[in-house]
C-alpha positions, 0 to 999 in steps of 0.5 A: 767284425772289424770296426768300419775305416777307410784310407785316404789317398795321397800324393807319391812325391810328397808323402810316400817315403823310403821306409814306406817303401821298404815296409811294402817291399818286406811284406811282399817278400815276407806274407804276399806269397802266402796270400797269393798261394792262399788264392791260387794265383799261379806264377807267385815267384814271377809276381814277388819278383815283379814286385821287388823291381817296381818297388827298387825302381821307386826306391831309386827315384827318391834314394841312393844307391846307399839306401837301397842296400840298407832297405835290402838288409832290412827286408832280408831281416824281417823275412827271416823273422816273419818267414823263418822257414823260407829257403836260403836260396829265397834270402839270396834272391832278395839280396841279389835283387837289392845289390844289382839294383843299387849298382845299376841306379848309380847313377839317374842318368840312364834311368829307364835303361837301369829299370829295364836292366833290372827287371830282365836280369832279375827275372833271368836270374830266377829262371836260370836258378831252377835250372841249375838246381834241377841240374845240380840234383840229377846231373846233366844226364836228366836232360839227356834223358828226358830228351831220349825218351820224348823221341822215343814215345813219339816214335812208338806212339805217335810215329813221328820220325824225329831227328836224332839231333833234336834235343828236347831238353834244351828246347825245355830249358830254352823256353822256361828261360824265355818265358821268365826273360820276356816277363823280365823285359815286360816288368823293366820296361813298366818300371821305366815308366813308373815316374810318368805313370805315378803322377796321373795315378796320385791324381786318380787315387787322390782323396779317394776313400775305400771302406776297409770294413768292405772285404771278404778275404781272412785277415790271416793267413795260415802259414805252412813250413816250405815244402821240399822239392820232392812234394812240390807238384813240379817234383812230382811230376819229374819223379814221375816220369823218371820212374815212367823212363825207368819202367820203359828202359826195363821192359823195353831195353832193345829199343832204348838208349837209356839204361834204367840203372842210369835213371835209378843212379839219378833218383838216388843222387837227387834223393842224396843230395837232398837229404845232405842238404837239408839235414847237413848243409842247409842247418849249417848255413842257417846256423851262420846266416842267423847269426849275422841276422841277429847281429844286424836286427839289433842295429835296425830293431826300430825300422823293423819292428815298425814295419812289422807293426804295420803288416796287419793294415796291409793285409786289410788293404789287400784283402779289400783289394781282392773283395774289390776285384770279384766283379771280374773273372780269371786272369783279369781279376788277379791283373786288377787284384795285384795293380789296385793293392799295390798302388792302395799300399803305396798312395794310402796315408801314412797317418792312417796306418 
């Protein structure tokens, strides 16, 4: 049982410091993903990237671009300490977001445009990164094979005559990147309106005292080792499709434009690169990265310890927000949960954390 406790809400401009924003960003990168996974929220990467955009934009309201870079470094250090199994690409993404934010907000003259560009670039890079990784793993022939396979299946089973120049691989890439870019437009536009929205929100939450004893979401999230791409649903689907292509091209070679040996080479290439990365390159890069983090950790040890100590209270606030959103269902509940969590984390009184 938890002892009954409440939090009171204060005004953003008066009480919310850059250190608080840094703590929320570090919590989002280190722990929030696990919470979203535990409650089965889809597109977790989009939500975490969106949170980064909002927090960096709030930092720009209250600080300089140099402070944004410092906060970025602290967040990267905490992420390495709290989530040691996070892939290097995740650390690179955080670093890139902070660097882009510091450049865009070097001047505040075009604040809304800078926020819009930050959201658009951040989410676009997130989408492109996954496409690049797939292409590196399987090669260009992967998209060509998907394209030919869809055409053959459509013709064989659905009697659809699709033109030869119709490229499904590029369509899939375009749709995937477009989803991220549209999300980036929305988040960037919303972030640009934050100065206007924060005043009304702080008034809405002012003197509100939610009871943190009233929640049912687990305080501790079970941590699991990061799965390789082959163990994730997307990886399983990709491998399954490739095996189907290989079987089809083997049994119906006269109907297929793809040779089964070409598909086999793609699969072997992906497995070989995965083994090379996980057992050779990643450990080497991680060792060098750990040395860098250790050196910087001593420089910011006080701030790091202070922020990490806030995480248990942050989890309680998030838990309360999840329990509070139970009156709604589906996507509406997720939206209500995420927005309520963000604003409670932002506005709760510093002295009570």
